[in-house]
N, C-alpha and C positions, 0 to 999 in steps of 0.2 A: 860286686856286680849286682845290679838290681834284677829282681825276677820279673819276668813278663807277666802282665795281667792275664787272666783267663780269656778275656775277649781277644787279646793279642795272640795268644796261643791258638785259639780257635781259628782266627783269621789266617795264621801261618799254615795250619793244617788244611784249611780249605784251599789255600793257594797251592800247596803241595799236591793235593788231590786233583786239582784242575790240571796241573802240570803232568801228573801221572796219566790222567785220562787222555791228554793230548799226545803223550808218548805212545800210549796204547793204540790210539787211532792211527797214528803214523805207522806203527809197526804192522797193524792189520792191513793198511793200504799197501804197504810194501809187499806183504805176503800175497795179497790178491794180485798185485802186478806181476810178481814172480810166477804165480800159478798161471796167469794168462799167457805169459811169455813161454812157459813150458808147454802149455796146451797148443799154442800156435806153432811152436817148433815141431811138436809131434805130428800135428795135422799136415804140415808142410812135408815132413819126411814120408808120411803115409801116402800123400799125394804123389810124391816123387816115385815111390815104389809102384803105385798104380799106373803112372805114366810110363814107366819102364816096361810094364806088362802090356801096354797098348791101350789102356783105358784113358781116353783123352777128354771125355766130357762127363758132366754130372749124370747125364742120362745113362751112359755106359756103366758108370759106377753103380747106379741104381739097379741096372740089369744084373750086374755081378752080385749085388747084395741079394736081389730076389732069387737068383739061381742058388746062391749059397743057402738061403733059407728053405727053399723047396727041395734041395738035395742035401739033407742033413748028414747022411752017411758020408758023402763026399767031403763035406766040411769037417766033420769029426775026424775022418781019416787024415785029411790034410793037416789039421791042427796037431794031431798026434805025432806027425813026422817033423814038426818044427820045434 
């Protein structure tokens, strides 16, 4: 079996490097997509809880957020019970 020349070996390595880079990019894209799906699911679940509590609009959610920020003792106490 004949040995490959140095230039052929270099070309093969460059091709493998390109393939590995493409695989890396594909995996990173898949990881980002999974993270987006997880974040979207979490936001939907939180929105469902807020809706069940009677918060029906973005403005009401903002008011609840403002209340929680201005009444930190209430928020801390509530968080410690969950």
